[in-house]
GUDRENTOR-251347 format. One record per residue (C-alpha): residue number from 1; z, x negated, y. Coordinates in pm, 1 decimal, padded with zeros to 6 digits. Layout:
residues N
[NUM, [Z, X, Y]] ...
***
This chain:
residues 137
[1, [-00038.3, -01770.9, -00508.1]] [2, [-00198.0, -01946.1, -00793.3]] [3, [-00526.9, -02038.9, -00581.5]] [4, [-00332.4, -02159.0, -00310.1]] [5, [-00118.5, -02374.0, -00526.7]] [6, [-00434.3, -02558.0, -00664.5]] [7, [-00518.3, -02930.3, -00496.6]] [8, [-00851.2, -02909.0, -00600.0]] [9, [-01080.0, -02705.7, -00373.0]] [10, [-01303.6, -02628.9, -00642.2]] [11, [-01040.7, -02497.8, -00874.8]] [12, [-00927.2, -02285.6, -00569.8]] [13, [-01264.5, -02148.9, -00514.9]] [14, [-01315.4, -02070.2, -00897.2]] [15, [-00976.7, -01854.0, -00884.4]] [16, [-01077.6, -01692.0, -00583.3]] [17, [-01402.1, -01595.9, -00745.6]] [18, [-01240.0, -01472.4, -01050.7]] [19, [-00971.3, -01254.5, -00825.4]] [20, [-01263.5, -01113.9, -00623.7]] [21, [-01386.9, -00882.6, -00923.5]] [22, [-01033.6, -00785.2, -00950.9]] [23, [-00986.7, -00698.4, -00594.4]] [24, [-01338.6, -00510.8, -00582.3]] [25, [-01184.4, -00306.0, -00919.4]] [26, [-00844.3, -00231.6, -00720.0]] [27, [-01021.6, -00094.7, -00405.9]] [28, [-01265.7, 00129.4, -00602.5]] [29, [-00974.1, 00235.1, -00841.8]] [30, [-00773.4, 00333.2, -00538.7]] [31, [-01035.3, 00505.9, -00340.6]] [32, [-01075.9, 00745.9, -00679.9]] [33, [-00705.1, 00793.6, -00682.7]] [34, [-00690.7, 00904.5, -00351.9]] [35, [-01010.1, 01114.4, -00392.6]] [36, [-00832.6, 01276.8, -00634.8]] [37, [-00502.2, 01296.5, -00504.8]] [38, [-00657.9, 01483.2, -00214.4]] [39, [-00720.5, 01806.2, -00426.6]] [40, [-00341.8, 01856.1, -00491.9]] [41, [-00201.8, 02162.7, -00327.3]] [42, [-00081.2, 02087.4, 00052.0]] [43, [00249.4, 02212.7, -00027.9]] [44, [00295.6, 01957.0, -00295.0]] [45, [00196.5, 01674.0, -00093.7]] [46, [00415.5, 01683.1, 00194.6]] [47, [00669.7, 01399.9, 00218.7]] [48, [00998.9, 01432.2, 00419.3]] [49, [01055.3, 01208.1, 00745.8]] [50, [01373.9, 01260.9, 00708.8]] [51, [01519.9, 00893.5, 00619.5]] [52, [01759.3, 01050.0, 00329.1]] [53, [01692.5, 01285.5, 00058.5]] [54, [01827.5, 01627.3, 00183.0]] [55, [01786.0, 01935.1, -00051.1]] [56, [01521.8, 02188.0, 00081.3]] [57, [01419.8, 01934.7, 00393.9]] [58, [01078.5, 02033.5, 00335.6]] [59, [01137.9, 02401.0, 00359.7]] [60, [01390.5, 02397.3, 00649.6]] [61, [01220.5, 02132.8, 00858.4]] [62, [00864.0, 02126.7, 00783.9]] [63, [00772.3, 01949.2, 01099.3]] [64, [00923.6, 01653.9, 00974.4]] [65, [00715.2, 01578.4, 00706.9]] [66, [00343.5, 01452.3, 00659.6]] [67, [00089.7, 01473.5, 00426.4]] [68, [00089.1, 01218.4, 00153.7]] [69, [-00314.4, 01291.2, 00085.7]] [70, [-00375.9, 01171.0, 00406.7]] [71, [-00147.3, 00848.5, 00379.0]] [72, [-00317.9, 00775.9, 00050.7]] [73, [-00628.8, 00794.0, 00227.8]] [74, [-00531.4, 00550.2, 00462.5]] [75, [-00384.2, 00336.7, 00223.2]] [76, [-00758.6, 00337.0, 00069.0]] [77, [-00919.6, 00259.5, 00352.6]] [78, [-00656.2, -00019.7, 00455.0]] [79, [-00714.8, -00169.5, 00073.5]] [80, [-01085.9, -00143.2, 00109.4]] [81, [-01103.7, -00320.1, 00424.8]] [82, [-00868.6, -00567.5, 00311.1]] [83, [-01097.6, -00667.2, -00001.0]] [84, [-01414.9, -00667.2, 00210.8]] [85, [-01241.0, -00890.6, 00473.3]] [86, [-01367.1, -00716.9, 00764.4]] [87, [-01206.9, -00928.1, 00982.0]] [88, [-01319.7, -01261.9, 00860.2]] [89, [-00962.3, -01400.5, 00781.8]] [90, [-00932.8, -01699.8, 00558.9]] [91, [-00866.7, -01660.2, 00182.1]] [92, [-00505.4, -01703.5, 00238.4]] [93, [-00473.5, -01461.7, 00521.5]] [94, [-00686.7, -01206.0, 00320.7]] [95, [-00441.7, -01254.2, 00042.1]] [96, [-00142.1, -01186.3, 00281.8]] [97, [-00334.9, -00883.6, 00402.1]] [98, [-00381.6, -00741.7, 00060.1]] [99, [-00034.8, -00789.3, -00039.0]] [100, [00120.7, -00605.3, 00255.6]] [101, [-00148.6, -00333.1, 00206.5]] [102, [-00066.0, -00290.9, -00160.8]] [103, [00318.8, -00308.5, -00089.9]] [104, [00288.4, -00080.2, 00206.1]] [105, [00142.6, 00164.8, -00089.5]] [106, [00388.9, 00099.3, -00274.6]] [107, [00661.8, 00179.3, -00012.4]] [108, [00478.0, 00536.8, 00050.7]] [109, [00493.8, 00605.2, -00349.7]] [110, [00876.6, 00556.1, -00341.1]] [111, [00922.3, 00739.3, -00034.0]] [112, [00741.9, 01066.7, -00204.9]] [113, [00949.6, 01014.1, -00511.9]] [114, [01271.2, 00942.1, -00335.4]] [115, [01340.2, 00917.7, 00024.4]] [116, [01244.1, 00645.8, 00321.8]] [117, [01561.6, 00491.0, 00277.8]] [118, [01542.4, 00436.4, -00100.4]] [119, [01174.7, 00325.6, -00022.6]] [120, [01309.8, 00070.1, 00209.7]] [121, [01582.9, -00073.7, 00014.7]] [122, [01349.4, -00134.6, -00284.4]] [123, [01098.7, -00291.8, -00080.9]] [124, [01385.9, -00526.0, 00066.7]] [125, [01565.9, -00600.9, -00291.1]] [126, [01241.6, -00617.1, -00479.7]] [127, [01013.9, -00807.7, -00228.6]] [128, [01265.1, -00938.7, 00002.5]] [129, [01062.5, -00780.0, 00283.7]] [130, [01170.5, -00489.7, 00519.5]] [131, [00945.7, -00219.3, 00591.6]] [132, [00887.2, -00309.3, 00946.2]] [133, [00759.9, -00666.8, 00831.7]] [134, [00527.1, -00498.0, 00611.6]] [135, [00389.9, -00277.2, 00873.0]] [136, [00324.1, -00581.9, 01138.3]] [137, [00172.4, -00759.6, 00837.9]] 
***
């Protein structure tokens, strides 16, 4: 937002270049995080697809779950693709895409800790963005 708010193109470019270093660090850090999380025991990395938290849902309905290790690997790839701008987007659109990737990753983390309903409610309350819009973005 800071770069987009600048009126002078030279100043905008300077801010985008500053952000580039941060973006590269973020992609690298999240890649390392996903690689480290991939070592977690499979049973501890399961996330229920049932929208609300139910006690023992993972044990009772194991097919209604997904592997968080794989989800974090997908997020790491998405963040890296956004940072490296493989699609050749404008700086504005690249920033939009990266923001969506980060919010989706945050949604997944909240989903793991609570439930999909809680994660979606937090996205709507904190960022005024429904989950479906994040996925589309």
